[in-house]
C-alpha positions in Angstrom: -13.3 -7.6 -10.8 -14.2 -5.6 -7.8 -12.1 -5.6 -4.7 -13.7 -6.1 -1.3 -10.6 -5.5 0.9 -7.4 -3.6 0.5 -4.2 -3.0 2.4 -2.8 0.5 2.8 0.5 1.3 1.1 0.6 5.0 2.0 -1.6 7.6 3.7 -1.3 11.3 2.7 -3.3 13.4 5.3 -2.9 16.5 3.1 -3.2 14.8 -0.2 -0.8 15.2 -3.0 1.3 18.4 -3.1 0.2 18.8 -6.8 -3.5 18.8 -5.8 -5.5 22.0 -6.2 -7.5 21.4 -3.0 -5.7 19.5 -0.3 -7.7 16.5 0.8 -6.6 13.3 2.5 -6.0 10.2 0.3 -4.5 6.8 0.6 -2.9 4.5 -1.8 -4.0 0.9 -1.4 -3.7 -2.5 -3.1 -6.7 -4.9 -3.3 -6.3 -8.3 -1.7 -8.1 -10.2 -4.4 -6.7 -8.9 -7.7 -3.8 -6.7 -6.6 -5.6 -3.6 -7.9 -3.7 -0.4 -7.2 -6.2 2.2 -6.0 -6.3 5.8 -4.7 -9.0 6.1 -2.0 -10.5 8.9 0.0 -10.8 8.1 3.7 -13.8 9.2 5.8 -13.3 12.5 7.7 -11.0 12.4 10.7 -9.8 8.9 9.8 -6.0 8.2 10.0 -4.7 5.1 8.1 -1.5 3.3 8.6 0.6 1.3 6.1 -0.1 -2.4 6.2 -3.6 -1.7 7.7 -6.4 -3.8 6.0 -9.5 -1.8 5.1 -12.9 -2.7 3.6 -13.5 -1.1 0.2 -16.5 -3.2 -1.0 -20.0 -2.0 -1.9 -21.5 -2.3 1.6 -21.1 0.3 4.3 -17.4 1.2 4.8 -16.1 2.1 8.2 -12.9 4.0 7.2 -13.0 4.6 3.4 -15.4 7.1 1.9 -14.9 6.3 -1.7 -12.5 5.0 -4.3 -11.1 7.9 -6.3 -9.5 6.0 -9.1 -7.3 3.1 -10.2 -3.7 3.9 -10.5 -0.6 2.3 -12.1 2.7 1.5 -10.4 4.3 4.7 -11.6 1.6 6.7 -9.8 2.6 5.4 -6.4 4.5 7.5 -4.0 8.0 6.4 -3.0 6.7 5.2 0.4 4.0 3.1 -1.3 6.6 1.5 -3.6 8.7 0.7 -0.5 5.8 -0.9 1.3 4.6 -2.9 -1.8 6.8 -5.9 -1.4 5.7 -6.4 2.3 2.1 -5.9 1.4 2.2 -8.3 -1.6 3.8 -11.0 0.7 1.1 -10.4 3.3 -1.6 -10.8 0.6 0.0 -14.0 -0.7 0.0 -15.4 2.8 -3.6 -14.4 3.4 -4.6 -16.3 0.2 -1.9 -19.0 0.5 -4.3 -21.7 -0.6 -5.0 -19.9 -3.9 -1.3 -19.7 -4.7 -0.6 -23.3 -3.7 -3.6 -24.3 -5.9 -1.8 -22.5 -8.8 1.2 -24.7 -8.3 -1.0 -27.8 -8.1 -3.2 -27.0 -11.1 -1.2 -24.8 -13.6 -1.1 -26.1 -17.1 0.4 -25.6 -20.5 -0.1 -22.3 -22.4 1.4 -23.7 -25.6 3.1 -26.8 -26.8 6.5 -25.5 -25.6 5.5 -23.4 -22.6 3.9 -24.0 -19.2 2.3 -21.5 -16.9 4.7 -22.3 -14.1 7.6 -21.2 -16.4 6.2 -17.7 -16.4 7.4 -17.4 -12.8 10.9 -16.1 -12.3 13.4 -18.8 -11.5 11.4 -21.7 -12.8 13.0 -23.4 -15.7 12.6 -26.8 -17.3 14.2 -28.7 -14.5 12.2 -27.0 -11.7 9.1 -27.5 -13.9 9.7 -31.2 -14.2 10.3 -31.5 -10.4 7.1 -29.6 -9.6 5.0 -31.7 -12.0 6.5 -34.9 -10.6 5.9 -33.9 -7.0 2.4 -32.6 -7.5 1.4 -35.8 -9.3 2.7 -37.9 -6.4 0.8 -35.7 -3.9 -0.7 -32.2 -4.2 1.2 -29.5 -2.4 -0.3 -28.4 0.8 1.5 -25.1 1.5 4.2 -22.8 0.1 6.6 -24.4 2.7 5.7 -27.8 1.3 6.6 -26.7 -2.2 9.9 -25.4 -0.9 10.7 -28.6 1.0 9.8 -31.0 -1.8 11.2 -29.2 -4.9 15.0 -29.3 -4.5 17.0 -26.1 -5.2 13.9 -24.0 -5.7 14.1 -20.6 -4.1 11.3 -19.6 -1.8 8.0 -19.9 -3.6 6.9 -16.8 -1.6 9.8 -14.8 -3.1 9.1 -16.1 -6.6 5.4 -15.2 -6.4 6.2 -11.8 -4.9 8.7 -10.9 -7.6 6.3 -12.0 -10.4 3.4 -10.0 -8.9 5.5 -6.9 -8.5 6.6 -7.3 -12.2 2.9 -7.6 -13.2 2.1 -4.4 -11.2 5.0 -2.6 -12.9 3.6 -3.7 -16.3 6.7 -5.8 -17.0 4.9 -9.1 -17.8 3.4 -10.4 -21.1 1.0 -12.7 -19.2 -0.9 -11.7 -16.1 -1.5 -14.6 -13.7 -2.5 -12.8 -10.5 -2.8 -9.0 -10.9 -5.1 -6.9 -13.0 -3.1 -5.7 -16.0 -2.1 -2.0 -15.7 -4.3 0.6 -17.3 -3.2 1.8 -20.7 -3.6 5.2 -22.2 -6.5 5.7 -24.6 -4.2 6.4 -27.6 -2.5 3.0 -27.0 -5.8 1.2 -26.8 -7.0 2.7 -30.0 -3.9 1.3 -31.7 -4.9 -2.2 -30.4 -2.2 -2.7 -27.8 -4.0 -4.2 -24.8 -0.9 -5.4 -22.9 2.8 -4.3 -23.0 
């Protein structure tokens, strides 16, 4: 699950204050799998929050290398503040993917549907969504909001769920890569929280 592109959450020209050797770094979120990453920019490159950068395997213009994958708790306060706006931007960049989720999501058990994993979608909203998508597939997030009565903004619902996934607060991961777990936890067999 490699990321090709990412959006900058925070740029630290002097690196972290706890670093032995001060070197610039940026905290970014991947646009395909919402991977939280720490990257090293090329020399003399300044990055700005909300800026999209290429981090794929080919020649990179602004990023020298990916240092490591990080968890939500590793983000700076600035990165955490920017995260909601960046997640919304990524959802809108890939709106079709998220609309397809509403159009194609299925049951995960006899009593539970994938759509019910999203905050604010209970049995009544689920029935309304299934009825509407059967009549005609949804074309946009706005179309979902218009056709499903009393449903809060699908953009806000998706944003909140993805932020919860990034914080490690979800049992099922629909859109983001699950957070990394410590080695001792993995050896005890706990893959997810």
